[in-house]
All heavy atoms as an XYZ file, in Angstrom:
885
protein
N       4.288    -16.220    -12.554
C       3.377    -15.570    -11.604
C       1.942    -15.758    -12.103
O       1.641    -15.470    -13.265
C       3.702    -14.087    -11.504
C       2.776    -13.295    -10.593
C       3.036    -13.530     -9.126
O       2.998    -14.680     -8.651
N       3.314    -12.487     -8.389
N       1.074    -16.212    -11.207
C      -0.318    -16.411    -11.576
C      -0.976    -15.061    -11.846
O      -0.698    -14.071    -11.175
C      -1.061    -17.178    -10.461
C      -0.994    -16.445     -9.136
C      -2.509    -17.449    -10.863
N      -1.837    -15.015    -12.838
C      -2.624    -13.821    -13.157
C      -4.065    -14.096    -12.769
O      -4.606    -15.168    -13.059
C      -2.538    -13.495    -14.645
C      -1.125    -13.333    -15.179
C      -0.433    -12.117    -14.609
O      -1.034    -11.062    -14.441
N       0.853    -12.263    -14.318
N      -4.679    -13.112    -12.100
C      -6.067    -13.255    -11.641
C      -6.913    -12.147    -12.246
O      -6.499    -10.975    -12.233
C      -6.128    -13.184    -10.116
C      -5.275    -14.199     -9.353
C      -5.273    -13.877     -7.855
C      -5.775    -15.611     -9.599
N      -8.091    -12.506    -12.717
C      -8.995    -11.524    -13.313
C     -10.368    -11.666    -12.671
O     -10.984    -12.744    -12.736
C      -9.116    -11.709    -14.836
C     -10.099    -10.689    -15.406
C      -7.756    -11.569    -15.503
N     -10.828    -10.571    -12.040
C     -12.143    -10.573    -11.406
C     -13.193     -9.993    -12.337
O     -12.882     -9.177    -13.213
C     -12.140     -9.732    -10.115
C     -11.163    -10.165     -9.064
C      -9.990     -9.214     -8.960
O      -9.664     -8.588     -9.981
O      -9.407     -9.086     -7.876
N     -14.423    -10.384    -12.085
C     -15.562     -9.813    -12.802
C     -16.809    -10.029    -11.959
O     -16.790    -10.788    -10.979
C     -15.735    -10.452    -14.180
O     -15.988    -11.835    -14.068
N     -17.887     -9.345    -12.345
C     -19.170     -9.572    -11.695
C     -19.642     -8.473    -10.776
O     -20.750     -8.552    -10.240
N     -18.822     -7.449    -10.568
C     -19.261     -6.356     -9.709
C     -20.346     -5.519    -10.368
O     -20.676     -5.716    -11.541
N     -20.896     -4.595     -9.585
C     -21.919     -3.723    -10.133
C     -22.701     -3.033     -9.041
O     -22.304     -3.048     -7.870
N     -23.806     -2.447     -9.451
C     -24.701     -1.730     -8.543
C     -25.901     -2.619     -8.250
O     -26.529     -3.155     -9.179
C     -25.155     -0.426     -9.176
C     -26.239      0.365     -8.436
C     -25.724      0.842     -7.080
C     -26.696      1.555     -9.287
N     -26.217     -2.775     -6.969
C     -27.342     -3.611     -6.572
C     -28.050     -2.955     -5.400
O     -27.423     -2.240     -4.610
C     -26.851     -5.038     -6.219
C     -25.934     -5.006     -5.012
C     -28.007     -5.990     -6.005
N     -29.333     -3.188     -5.294
C     -30.097     -2.638     -4.178
C     -29.885     -3.465     -2.920
O     -29.555     -4.653     -3.003
C     -31.582     -2.612     -4.535
C     -31.935     -1.640     -5.641
C     -33.436     -1.537     -5.854
O     -34.206     -2.381     -5.410
N     -33.845     -0.487     -6.537
N     -30.060     -2.870     -1.759
C     -29.974     -3.641     -0.510
C     -30.915     -4.843     -0.558
O     -32.050     -4.745     -1.029
C     -30.407     -2.634      0.554
C     -30.035     -1.305     -0.029
C     -30.296     -1.436     -1.503
N     -30.400     -5.983     -0.086
C     -31.152     -7.223     -0.141
C     -30.931     -8.015     -1.406
O     -31.355     -9.182     -1.490
N     -30.255     -7.425     -2.367
C     -30.001     -8.094     -3.636
C     -28.811     -9.023     -3.580
O     -28.183     -9.214     -2.526
N     -28.496     -9.602     -4.737
C     -27.409    -10.577     -4.840
C     -26.486    -10.247     -6.008
O     -26.922     -9.647     -7.010
C     -27.967    -11.986     -5.041
O     -28.752    -12.395     -3.946
N     -25.253    -10.647     -5.862
C     -24.269    -10.583     -6.944
C     -23.371    -11.801     -6.827
O     -23.176    -12.339     -5.728
C     -23.397     -9.331     -6.846
C     -23.946     -7.995     -7.318
C     -22.945     -6.885     -6.999
C     -24.267     -8.016     -8.795
N     -22.814    -12.221     -7.969
C     -21.802    -13.258     -7.936
C     -20.531    -12.720     -8.590
O     -20.543    -12.317     -9.757
C     -22.265    -14.512     -8.672
C     -21.290    -15.682     -8.495
C     -21.726    -16.926     -9.238
N     -21.518    -16.803    -10.671
C     -21.545    -17.842    -11.512
N     -21.773    -19.059    -11.045
N     -21.384    -17.657    -12.806
N     -19.455    -12.749     -7.813
C     -18.153    -12.344     -8.334
C     -17.388    -13.577     -8.818
O     -17.504    -14.655     -8.237
C     -17.329    -11.638     -7.252
C     -17.982    -10.446     -6.570
C     -17.000     -9.825     -5.569
C     -18.448     -9.418     -7.575
N     -16.621    -13.379     -9.879
C     -15.800    -14.459    -10.434
C     -14.337    -14.048    -10.424
O     -14.015    -12.878    -10.644
C     -16.216    -14.762    -11.882
O     -17.574    -15.132    -11.962
N     -13.477    -15.001    -10.182
C     -12.027    -14.786    -10.247
C     -11.428    -15.932    -11.043
O     -11.439    -17.078    -10.582
C     -11.430    -14.735     -8.850
S      -9.619    -14.660     -8.831
N     -10.913    -15.614    -12.206
C     -10.345    -16.635    -13.085
C      -8.831    -16.572    -13.046
O      -8.243    -15.489    -13.196
C     -10.850    -16.458    -14.513
O     -12.282    -16.587    -14.515
C     -10.279    -17.531    -15.435
N      -8.233    -17.724    -12.849
C      -6.780    -17.837    -12.735
C      -6.161    -18.230    -14.082
O      -6.769    -18.949    -14.870
C      -6.438    -18.905    -11.692
O      -5.076    -19.255    -11.733
N      -4.919    -17.756    -14.286
C      -4.201    -18.101    -15.517
C      -3.597    -19.489    -15.463
O      -3.145    -20.010    -16.485
C      -3.099    -17.071    -15.790
O      -2.172    -17.064    -14.714
N      -3.580    -20.079    -14.263
C      -3.071    -21.437    -14.102
C      -4.110    -22.275    -13.386
O      -5.086    -21.755    -12.851
C      -1.738    -21.456    -13.324
C      -1.955    -20.991    -11.878
C      -0.685    -20.609    -14.025
C      -0.725    -21.146    -10.999
N      -3.892    -23.563    -13.356
C      -4.840    -24.459    -12.702
C      -4.975    -24.107    -11.230
O      -3.982    -24.022    -10.507
C      -4.370    -25.904    -12.836
O      -5.174    -26.762    -12.042
N      -6.217    -23.929    -10.774
C      -6.403    -23.584     -9.369
C      -6.153    -24.783     -8.464
O      -6.019    -24.633     -7.259
C      -7.805    -22.981     -9.107
C      -8.913    -23.970     -9.437
C      -7.966    -21.686     -9.881
C     -10.299    -23.441     -9.042
N      -6.060    -25.960     -9.056
C      -5.687    -27.137     -8.255
C      -4.253    -27.003     -7.734
O      -3.894    -27.656     -6.755
C      -5.801    -28.403     -9.089
C      -7.209    -28.796     -9.494
C      -7.184    -30.160    -10.189
N      -8.490    -30.591    -10.631
C      -8.985    -30.328    -11.835
N      -8.270    -29.626    -12.700
N     -10.186    -30.762    -12.180
N      -3.458    -26.164     -8.383
C      -2.061    -25.997     -7.966
C      -1.898    -24.894     -6.929
O      -0.787    -24.651     -6.459
C      -1.190    -25.682     -9.185
O      -1.518    -24.412     -9.723
N      -2.987    -24.234     -6.582
C      -2.933    -23.124     -5.625
C      -3.418    -23.595     -4.262
O      -4.507    -24.139     -4.149
C      -3.798    -21.969     -6.129
C      -3.391    -21.382     -7.474
C      -4.427    -20.387     -7.957
C      -2.025    -20.715     -7.386
N      -2.617    -23.351     -3.233
C      -2.983    -23.820     -1.892
C      -4.283    -23.192     -1.393
O      -5.013    -23.806     -0.616
C      -1.867    -23.509     -0.900
C      -0.648    -24.393     -1.092
O      -0.789    -25.474     -1.707
O       0.439    -24.014     -0.623
N      -4.552    -21.986     -1.847
C      -5.774    -21.309     -1.429
C      -6.090    -20.207     -2.419
O      -5.237    -19.791     -3.208
C      -5.637    -20.698     -0.019
C      -4.576    -19.635      0.060
C      -4.866    -18.305     -0.230
C      -3.265    -19.959      0.395
C      -3.888    -17.340     -0.188
C      -2.284    -18.999      0.437
C      -2.597    -17.684      0.140
O      -1.619    -16.732      0.169
N      -7.319    -19.752     -2.385
C      -7.720    -18.530     -3.068
C      -8.648    -17.780     -2.128
O      -9.308    -18.394     -1.285
C      -8.404    -18.826     -4.399
C      -7.461    -19.451     -5.424
S      -8.203    -19.643     -7.050
C      -8.216    -17.922     -7.619
N      -8.658    -16.475     -2.281
C      -9.461    -15.694     -1.362
C     -10.043    -14.453     -1.980
O      -9.655    -14.044     -3.088
N     -10.997    -13.901     -1.279
C     -11.597    -12.613     -1.632
C     -11.370    -11.641     -0.485
O     -11.570    -11.992      0.683
C     -13.093    -12.762     -1.894
C     -13.418    -13.434     -3.188
C     -13.697    -14.758     -3.378
C     -13.486    -12.809     -4.478
N     -13.937    -14.999     -4.706
C     -13.819    -13.822     -5.402
C     -13.306    -11.511     -4.939
C     -13.976    -13.570     -6.763
C     -13.463    -11.259     -6.294
C     -13.787    -12.272     -7.190
N     -10.951    -10.440     -0.840
C     -10.767     -9.351      0.105
C     -11.564     -8.161     -0.403
O     -11.981     -8.130     -1.565
C      -9.285     -8.957      0.196
C      -8.414     -9.993      0.811
N      -8.257    -11.256      0.291
C      -7.631     -9.954      1.926
C      -7.422    -11.950      1.043
N      -7.035    -11.180      2.047
N     -11.742     -7.166      0.451
C     -12.402     -5.941      0.005
C     -11.784     -4.732      0.694
O     -11.250     -4.842      1.794
C     -13.907     -5.989      0.266
C     -14.338     -6.064      1.724
C     -15.837     -6.283      1.814
N     -16.280     -6.407      3.200
C     -17.518     -6.742      3.563
N     -18.434     -7.001      2.622
N     -17.834     -6.820      4.838
N     -11.896     -3.610      0.015
C     -11.380     -2.364      0.566
C     -12.405     -1.267      0.341
O     -12.854     -1.048     -0.788
C     -10.052     -1.977     -0.079
C      -9.503     -0.660      0.442
C      -8.039     -0.504      0.144
N      -7.739     -0.596     -1.273
C      -6.520     -0.775     -1.750
N      -5.501     -0.901     -0.930
N      -6.320     -0.844     -3.043
N     -12.734     -0.577      1.431
C     -13.604      0.590      1.356
C     -12.734      1.845      1.361
O     -11.584      1.794      1.809
C     -14.582      0.609      2.535
O     -13.833      0.555      3.756
C     -15.515     -0.591      2.475
N     -13.259      2.972      0.882
C     -12.449      4.193      0.828
C     -11.877      4.560      2.190
O     -12.592      4.541      3.188
C     -13.436      5.251      0.345
C     -14.441      4.480     -0.446
C     -14.579      3.163      0.268
N     -10.598      4.800      2.238
C      -9.945      5.206      3.473
C      -9.575      4.055      4.385
O      -9.037      4.280      5.468
N      -9.848      2.847      3.955
C      -9.558      1.696      4.810
C      -8.587      0.742      4.131
O      -8.379      0.790      2.929
C     -10.856      0.949      5.145
C     -11.739      1.744      6.068
O     -11.325      2.161      7.142
N     -12.960      1.973      5.641
N      -8.025     -0.145      4.931
C      -7.128     -1.145      4.382
C      -7.946     -2.287      3.797
O      -9.135     -2.431      4.080
C      -6.166     -1.694      5.460
C      -6.969     -2.386      6.581
C      -5.292     -0.594      6.025
C      -6.091     -3.093      7.600
N      -7.298     -3.083      3.002
C      -7.940     -4.246      2.417
C      -8.103     -5.323      3.491
O      -7.161     -5.615      4.228
C      -7.086     -4.751      1.256
C      -7.749     -5.707      0.328
C      -7.036     -5.742     -1.017
N      -5.604     -5.767     -0.940
C      -4.804     -5.595     -1.994
N      -5.318     -5.363     -3.197
N      -3.500     -5.634     -1.845
N      -9.303     -5.896      3.578
C      -9.574     -6.904      4.596
C     -10.117     -8.178      3.956
O     -10.837     -8.111      2.952
C     -10.583     -6.374      5.623
C     -10.092     -5.193      6.429
C     -11.141     -4.746      7.434
C     -10.653     -3.563      8.253
N     -11.661     -3.110      9.239
N      -9.800     -9.305      4.577
C     -10.250    -10.578      4.044
C     -11.759    -10.714      4.218
O     -12.332    -10.306      5.234
C      -9.513    -11.748      4.723
C      -9.818    -11.814      6.200
C      -9.835    -13.062      4.035
N     -12.397    -11.287      3.223
C     -13.830    -11.562      3.250
C     -14.071    -13.064      3.361
O     -14.846    -13.528      4.195
C     -14.518    -11.026      1.982
C     -15.997    -11.430      1.955
C     -14.383     -9.515      1.900
N     -13.404    -13.824      2.501
C     -13.586    -15.275      2.489
C     -12.380    -15.924      1.829
O     -11.770    -15.334      0.927
C     -14.851    -15.665      1.735
N     -12.051    -17.133      2.293
C     -10.971    -17.893      1.672
C     -11.397    -19.341      1.494
O     -12.271    -19.842      2.207
C      -9.676    -17.852      2.499
O      -9.935    -18.414      3.791
C      -9.163    -16.433      2.652
N     -10.751    -19.995      0.537
C     -11.037    -21.402      0.224
C      -9.713    -22.085     -0.047
O      -8.960    -21.655     -0.925
C     -11.937    -21.479     -1.008
C     -12.222    -22.870     -1.579
C     -12.994    -23.726     -0.570
C     -13.007    -22.755     -2.886
N      -9.427    -23.157      0.714
C      -8.176    -23.882      0.491
C      -8.379    -24.944     -0.585
O      -9.499    -25.308     -0.935
C      -7.682    -24.560      1.769
O      -8.542    -25.669      2.064
C      -7.656    -23.596      2.934
N      -7.260    -25.472     -1.049
C      -7.321    -26.505     -2.079
C      -8.004    -27.760     -1.544
O      -8.561    -28.558     -2.308
C      -5.906    -26.824     -2.609
C      -5.067    -27.500     -1.523
C      -5.953    -27.640     -3.876
N      -7.986    -27.925     -0.205
C      -8.657    -29.067      0.427
C     -10.130    -28.819      0.694
O     -10.817    -29.688      1.221
C      -7.966    -29.400      1.759
C      -6.529    -29.826      1.570
O      -6.243    -30.482      0.558
O      -5.694    -29.493      2.443
N     -10.607    -27.617      0.366
C     -12.025    -27.328      0.523
C     -12.416    -26.645      1.819
O     -13.600    -26.447      2.091
N     -11.426    -26.261      2.626
C     -11.731    -25.554      3.870
C     -12.051    -24.099      3.569
O     -11.389    -23.470      2.729
C     -10.550    -25.655      4.830
C     -10.176    -27.068      5.284
C      -8.935    -27.018      6.170
C     -11.318    -27.742      5.995
N     -13.041    -23.587      4.263
C     -13.460    -22.200      4.036
C     -13.316    -21.369      5.303
O     -13.359    -21.886      6.423
C     -14.912    -22.125      3.557
O     -15.761    -22.757      4.527
C     -15.091    -22.804      2.210
N     -13.139    -20.076      5.079
C     -13.146    -19.091      6.165
C     -14.000    -17.927      5.702
O     -13.925    -17.515      4.534
C     -11.729    -18.603      6.462
C     -11.713    -17.350      7.298
C     -11.800    -17.427      8.682
C     -11.641    -16.099      6.707
C     -11.808    -16.276      9.456
C     -11.654    -14.941      7.467
C     -11.735    -15.036      8.847
N     -14.801    -17.392      6.621
C     -15.605    -16.211      6.329
C     -15.425    -15.183      7.436
O     -15.407    -15.519      8.623
C     -17.086    -16.568      6.226
C     -17.414    -17.470      5.065
C     -17.527    -18.845      5.238
C     -17.618    -16.951      3.786
C     -17.821    -19.680      4.178
C     -17.919    -17.781      2.717
C     -18.009    -19.141      2.920
O     -18.309    -19.976      1.860
N     -15.305    -13.932      7.030
C     -15.308    -12.829      7.981
C     -16.685    -12.792      8.646
O     -17.707    -13.092      8.002
C     -14.964    -11.538      7.257
C     -14.680    -10.360      8.151
C     -15.909     -9.568      8.473
O     -16.811     -9.494      7.628
O     -15.984     -9.029      9.599
N     -16.733    -12.428      9.913
C     -17.977    -12.553     10.679
C     -19.165    -11.849     10.026
O     -20.289    -12.365     10.041
C     -17.780    -12.005     12.094
C     -16.994    -12.958     12.980
O     -16.827    -14.132     12.607
O     -16.541    -12.510     14.064
N     -18.944    -10.686      9.463
C     -20.075     -9.900      8.962
C     -20.716    -10.491      7.707
O     -21.821    -10.087      7.335
C     -19.639     -8.463      8.678
O     -18.779     -8.403      7.559
N     -20.051    -11.460      7.064
C     -20.613    -12.036      5.834
C     -21.081    -13.472      6.018
O     -21.659    -14.058      5.097
C     -19.606    -11.961      4.669
C     -19.073    -10.545      4.502
C     -18.476    -12.956      4.817
N     -20.842    -14.031      7.199
C     -21.268    -15.413      7.446
C     -22.778    -15.561      7.247
O     -23.558    -14.752      7.738
C     -20.883    -15.840      8.856
C     -19.401    -16.097      9.040
C     -19.084    -16.500     10.477
C     -17.595    -16.755     10.653
N     -17.253    -17.085     12.058
N     -23.159    -16.610      6.529
C     -24.565    -16.852      6.257
C     -25.097    -16.099      5.055
O     -26.225    -16.365      4.601
N     -24.328    -15.153      4.534
C     -24.763    -14.371      3.371
C     -23.882    -14.620      2.143
O     -24.376    -14.590      1.020
C     -24.747    -12.876      3.701
C     -25.635    -12.487      4.849
C     -25.738    -10.966      4.984
N     -24.452    -10.349      5.281
C     -23.890     -9.409      4.522
N     -24.482     -8.988      3.419
N     -22.722     -8.886      4.869
N     -22.589    -14.822      2.358
C     -21.641    -15.019      1.259
C     -21.194    -16.476      1.227
O     -21.058    -17.121      2.264
C     -20.400    -14.144      1.438
C     -20.621    -12.671      1.266
C     -21.878    -12.112      1.187
C     -19.522    -11.814      1.183
C     -22.078    -10.757      1.021
C     -19.700    -10.451      1.027
C     -20.977     -9.928      0.944
N     -20.933    -16.973      0.024
C     -20.418    -18.323     -0.160
C     -19.287    -18.294     -1.174
O     -19.462    -17.757     -2.279
C     -21.511    -19.277     -0.649
O     -22.606    -19.277      0.268
C     -20.972    -20.695     -0.773
N     -18.153    -18.885     -0.800
C     -17.031    -19.011     -1.722
C     -16.983    -20.445     -2.215
O     -17.122    -21.389     -1.441
C     -15.695    -18.596     -1.047
C     -14.551    -18.596     -2.059
C     -15.380    -19.471      0.158
C     -13.260    -17.968     -1.498
N     -16.826    -20.609     -3.522
C     -16.740    -21.956     -4.081
C     -15.960    -21.890     -5.381
O     -15.668    -20.794     -5.884
C     -18.125    -22.557     -4.302
C     -19.006    -21.851     -5.299
C     -19.151    -22.323     -6.602
C     -19.716    -20.710     -4.939
C     -19.964    -21.682     -7.517
C     -20.535    -20.059     -5.842
C     -20.661    -20.555     -7.119
O     -21.474    -19.909     -8.038
N     -15.617    -23.036     -5.928
C     -14.765    -23.043     -7.108
C     -15.285    -24.008     -8.170
O     -16.027    -24.935     -7.883
C     -13.327    -23.426     -6.742
C     -13.209    -24.847     -6.185
C     -11.766    -25.220     -5.966
N     -11.659    -26.551     -5.375
C     -11.224    -26.782     -4.152
N     -10.838    -25.774     -3.389
N     -11.158    -28.014     -3.678
N     -14.839    -23.746     -9.388
C     -15.072    -24.638    -10.520
C     -13.697    -24.942    -11.109
O     -13.132    -24.109    -11.840
C     -15.982    -23.976    -11.550
C     -16.321    -24.894    -12.717
O     -15.583    -25.867    -12.952
O     -17.315    -24.621    -13.400
N     -13.155    -26.099    -10.787
C     -11.805    -26.433    -11.232
C     -11.702    -26.472    -12.758
O     -10.667    -26.134    -13.327
C     -11.372    -27.773    -10.652
C     -11.132    -27.720     -9.155
O     -10.888    -26.646     -8.592
N     -11.218    -28.858     -8.492
N     -12.782    -26.883    -13.416
C     -12.733    -26.999    -14.874
C     -12.594    -25.639    -15.552
O     -12.114    -25.557    -16.688
C     -13.979    -27.716    -15.394
O     -15.138    -26.923    -15.196
N     -13.017    -24.601    -14.859
C     -12.929    -23.244    -15.390
C     -11.809    -22.431    -14.743
O     -11.633    -21.260    -15.069
C     -14.255    -22.515    -15.203
C     -15.422    -23.146    -15.949
C     -16.710    -22.378    -15.705
N     -17.847    -23.000    -16.365
C     -18.222    -22.721    -17.597
N     -17.553    -21.825    -18.304
N     -19.267    -23.338    -18.130
N     -11.058    -23.056    -13.818
C     -10.003    -22.353    -13.067
C     -10.545    -21.064    -12.452
O      -9.886    -20.017    -12.480
C      -8.805    -22.046    -13.963
C      -8.030    -23.296    -14.307
O      -7.909    -24.208    -13.489
N      -7.505    -23.355    -15.516
N     -11.727    -21.161    -11.893
C     -12.425    -19.982    -11.387
C     -12.936    -20.221     -9.976
O     -13.449    -21.297     -9.673
C     -13.595    -19.624    -12.314
O     -13.086    -19.317    -13.618
C     -14.367    -18.428    -11.805
N     -12.779    -19.200     -9.157
C     -13.365    -19.166     -7.821
C     -14.431    -18.088     -7.806
O     -14.232    -16.999     -8.361
C     -12.297    -18.889     -6.759
C     -12.928    -18.604     -5.413
C     -11.363    -20.075     -6.638
N     -15.540    -18.403     -7.164
C     -16.675    -17.502     -7.129
C     -16.943    -17.028     -5.710
O     -16.610    -17.705     -4.737
C     -17.928    -18.201     -7.647
C     -17.809    -18.715     -9.053
C     -17.427    -20.029     -9.312
C     -18.081    -17.879    -10.141
C     -17.320    -20.500    -10.611
C     -17.974    -18.347    -11.436
C     -17.596    -19.656    -11.662
O     -17.479    -20.111    -12.955
N     -17.569    -15.868     -5.609
C     -18.080    -15.375     -4.339
C     -19.545    -15.015     -4.573
O     -19.844    -14.002     -5.213
C     -17.297    -14.160     -3.836
C     -17.705    -13.676     -2.446
C     -17.317    -14.718     -1.388
C     -17.052    -12.330     -2.124
N     -20.424    -15.869     -4.079
C     -21.844    -15.595     -4.166
C     -22.232    -14.733     -2.980
O     -22.017    -15.131     -1.833
C     -22.650    -16.903     -4.152
C     -24.152    -16.710     -4.166
C     -24.656    -16.099     -5.460
O     -24.240    -16.505     -6.544
N     -25.560    -15.127     -5.354
N     -22.799    -13.581     -3.260
C     -23.142    -12.621     -2.206
C     -24.646    -12.396     -2.219
O     -25.194    -11.898     -3.215
C     -22.399    -11.299     -2.443
C     -20.900    -11.467     -2.573
S     -20.009     -9.890     -2.696
C     -20.639     -9.269     -4.246
N     -25.285    -12.782     -1.137
C     -26.737    -12.626     -1.003
C     -27.062    -11.651      0.121
O     -26.221    -11.376      0.989
C     -27.388    -13.975     -0.707
C     -27.190    -14.981     -1.820
O     -27.105    -14.622     -3.000
N     -27.102    -16.246     -1.461
N     -28.279    -11.142      0.099
C     -28.738    -10.216      1.133
C     -27.715     -9.097      1.351
O     -27.304     -8.818      2.489
C     -29.005    -10.958      2.446
C     -29.703    -10.096      3.468
O     -30.336     -9.092      3.134
N     -29.569    -10.465      4.731
N     -27.315     -8.486      0.266
C     -26.289     -7.453      0.340
C     -26.759     -6.235      1.114
O     -27.950     -5.863      1.070
C     -25.848     -7.056     -1.065
C     -24.894     -8.062     -1.722
C     -24.869     -7.898     -3.233
C     -23.489     -7.910     -1.147
N     -25.809     -5.621      1.816
C     -26.075     -4.456      2.644
C     -25.226     -3.285      2.161
O     -24.168     -3.504      1.556
C     -25.739     -4.778      4.098
C     -26.482     -5.987      4.654
C     -26.035     -6.300      6.069
C     -26.762     -7.511      6.620
N     -26.351     -7.822      8.016
N     -25.638     -2.061      2.455
C     -24.820     -0.913      2.035
C     -23.379     -0.996      2.530
O     -22.459     -0.553      1.823
C     -25.566      0.273      2.654
C     -26.990     -0.167      2.701
C     -26.932     -1.642      3.033
N     -23.168     -1.571      3.700
C     -21.807     -1.679      4.234
C     -20.949     -2.689      3.491
O     -19.750     -2.793      3.752
C     -21.828     -2.010      5.733
C     -22.674     -3.207      6.103
C     -24.069     -2.801      6.569
O     -24.669     -1.874      5.962
O     -24.556     -3.414      7.538
N     -21.536     -3.445      2.573
C     -20.755     -4.337      1.725
C     -20.142     -3.594      0.534
O     -19.351     -4.179     -0.213
C     -21.628     -5.474      1.188
C     -22.127     -6.407      2.278
O     -21.329     -6.739      3.170
O     -23.308     -6.790      2.229
N     -20.504     -2.338      0.367
C     -19.945     -1.542     -0.724
C     -18.433     -1.436     -0.584
O     -17.932     -1.038      0.466
C     -20.568     -0.138     -0.736
O     -21.965     -0.258     -1.016
C     -19.898      0.738     -1.775
N     -17.718     -1.838     -1.628
C     -16.257     -1.861     -1.586
C     -15.729     -2.285     -2.950
O     -16.494     -2.722     -3.813
C     -15.763     -2.843     -0.525
N     -14.413     -2.179     -3.097
C     -13.740     -2.827     -4.214
C     -13.313     -4.201     -3.724
O     -12.654     -4.330     -2.690
C     -12.520     -2.024     -4.691
C     -11.831     -2.755     -5.846
C     -12.933     -0.631     -5.119
N     -13.701     -5.224     -4.469
C     -13.404     -6.599     -4.094
C     -12.237     -7.121     -4.925
O     -12.205     -6.949     -6.150
C     -14.644     -7.469     -4.293
C     -15.683     -7.268     -3.224
C     -16.427     -6.087     -3.161
C     -15.910     -8.233     -2.245
C     -17.357     -5.881     -2.154
C     -16.852     -8.045     -1.244
C     -17.568     -6.863     -1.208
O     -18.499     -6.671     -0.212
N     -11.312     -7.759     -4.233
C     -10.108     -8.288     -4.858
C      -9.986     -9.787     -4.611
O     -10.268    -10.277     -3.521
C      -8.862     -7.626     -4.280
C      -8.773     -6.138     -4.476
C      -9.346     -5.257     -3.559
C      -8.097     -5.602     -5.573
C      -9.259     -3.887     -3.734
C      -8.002     -4.230     -5.746
C      -8.584     -3.388     -4.820
O      -8.498     -2.026     -4.992
N      -9.517    -10.467     -5.615
C      -9.211    -11.884     -5.503
C      -7.713    -12.022     -5.259
O      -6.914    -11.234     -5.789
C      -9.605    -12.563     -6.809
S      -9.180    -14.292     -6.949
N      -7.315    -13.025     -4.464
C      -5.877    -13.256     -4.272
C      -5.570    -14.739     -4.212
O      -6.459    -15.580     -4.000
C      -5.366    -12.533     -3.033
C      -5.556    -13.320     -1.764
O      -6.661    -13.792     -1.474
N      -4.497    -13.461     -0.986
N      -4.308    -15.040     -4.407
C      -3.807    -16.413     -4.385
C      -2.308    -16.357     -4.118
O      -1.691    -15.287     -4.252
C      -4.082    -17.103     -5.720
N      -1.709    -17.472     -3.742
C      -0.257    -17.453     -3.538
C       0.461    -17.076     -4.820
O       0.147    -17.584     -5.902
C       0.061    -18.897     -3.141
C      -1.209    -19.455     -2.647
C      -2.284    -18.792     -3.429
N       1.397    -16.145     -4.707
C       2.215    -15.789     -5.841
C       3.558    -16.470     -5.732
O       3.752    -17.360     -4.920
N       4.464    -16.095     -6.529
C       5.809    -16.662     -6.496
C       6.816    -15.573     -6.806
O       7.220    -15.412     -7.948
C       5.913    -17.833     -7.460
C       7.248    -18.533     -7.348
O       7.915    -18.458     -6.315
N       7.649    -19.203     -8.403
N       7.237    -14.819     -5.844
C       6.914    -14.941     -4.423
C       5.717    -14.095     -4.023
O       5.114    -13.440     -4.872
C       8.183    -14.394     -3.778
C       8.605    -13.304     -4.723
C       8.265    -13.813     -6.105
N       5.421    -14.127     -2.745
C       4.403    -13.244     -2.181
C       2.995    -13.632     -2.578
O       2.665    -14.813     -2.702
N       2.160    -12.613     -2.783
C       0.761    -12.811     -3.114
C       0.481    -12.276     -4.514
O       1.082    -11.296     -4.954
C      -0.129    -12.037     -2.135
C      -0.064    -12.511     -0.696
C      -0.874    -13.761     -0.463
O      -1.935    -13.910     -1.092
O      -0.436    -14.595      0.334
N      -0.439    -12.916     -5.193
C      -0.934    -12.419     -6.469
C      -2.319    -11.827     -6.244
O      -3.121    -12.401     -5.498
C      -1.006    -13.550     -7.489
N      -2.583    -10.698     -6.889
C      -3.858    -10.002     -6.719
C      -4.461     -9.676     -8.077
O      -3.738     -9.375     -9.028
C      -3.664     -8.700     -5.949
C      -3.227     -8.897     -4.540
C      -1.955     -8.971     -4.073
C      -4.082     -9.060     -3.400
N      -1.961     -9.174     -2.711
C      -3.251     -9.227     -2.271
C      -5.470     -9.072     -3.221
C      -3.764     -9.417     -0.981
C      -5.978     -9.257     -1.942
C      -5.127     -9.432     -0.841
N      -5.783     -9.700     -8.125
C      -6.470     -9.217     -9.304
C      -6.582     -7.704     -9.271
O      -6.144     -7.055     -8.325
N      -7.218     -7.153    -10.292
C      -7.301     -5.700    -10.425
C      -8.433     -5.106     -9.605
O      -8.485     -3.894     -9.401
C      -7.498     -5.326    -11.906
C      -8.935     -5.440    -12.424
C      -9.397     -6.873    -12.652
O      -8.637     -7.829    -12.501
N     -10.662     -7.020    -13.048
N      -9.333     -5.945     -9.123
C     -10.442     -5.470     -8.313
C     -11.697     -5.232     -9.128
O     -11.635     -4.913    -10.318
N     -12.832     -5.394     -8.456
C     -14.122     -5.121     -9.085
C     -15.007     -4.402     -8.072
O     -15.074     -4.787     -6.905
C     -14.782     -6.420     -9.603
O     -15.988     -6.100    -10.314
C     -15.117     -7.399     -8.482
N     -15.657     -3.337     -8.517
C     -16.444     -2.487     -7.616
C     -17.823     -3.097     -7.374
O     -18.520     -3.472     -8.322
C     -16.608     -1.099     -8.218
C     -17.490     -0.162     -7.409
C     -16.847      0.283     -6.118
O     -15.686      0.669     -6.081
N     -17.613      0.247     -5.024
N     -18.182     -3.154     -6.101
C     -19.535     -3.549     -5.698
C     -20.139     -2.370     -4.943
O     -19.554     -1.888     -3.973
C     -19.509     -4.803     -4.806
C     -20.891     -5.063     -4.211
C     -19.026     -5.998     -5.598
N     -21.292     -1.919     -5.406
C     -21.987     -0.806     -4.764
C     -23.392     -1.258     -4.407
O     -24.140     -1.706     -5.280
C     -22.051      0.416     -5.682
O     -20.727      0.811     -6.037
C     -22.750      1.583     -4.979
N     -23.714     -1.151     -3.127
C     -25.041     -1.539     -2.634
C     -25.756     -0.266     -2.209
O     -25.385      0.363     -1.212
C     -24.948     -2.534     -1.469
C     -26.350     -2.995     -1.064
C     -24.066     -3.710     -1.845
N     -26.765      0.095     -2.963
C     -27.440      1.364     -2.714
C     -28.829      1.333     -3.320
O     -29.047      0.720     -4.370
C     -26.633      2.514     -3.305
O     -27.341      3.741     -3.181
N     -29.754      2.029     -2.669
C     -31.098      2.155     -3.230
C     -31.212      3.443     -4.041
O     -32.265      3.711     -4.617
C     -32.133      2.132     -2.106
O     -31.850      3.137     -1.153
């Protein structure tokens, strides 16, 4: 089972930027996709962005133009660059990838956007 470890969360002011990292225990070239999800208090976890092994990306509408998902195969890491952050982006962010079976998830990293 792949192990995922996120990092990079924190407190940032509105309009600021953060970069989240998700490092895999196995080569990310062997994973069909990797993704970022987020969960706010009282809500279910929702997809934010995904990246396939072929380089196809998906972004949730509210983050288009502000967030970018990309990878560094040499580091087995997928990143989520978040710019122009808004208070509504405050959430716990989770990385995921295909598991065996099911899905593999990281432990989550808190992002708080507040002045």
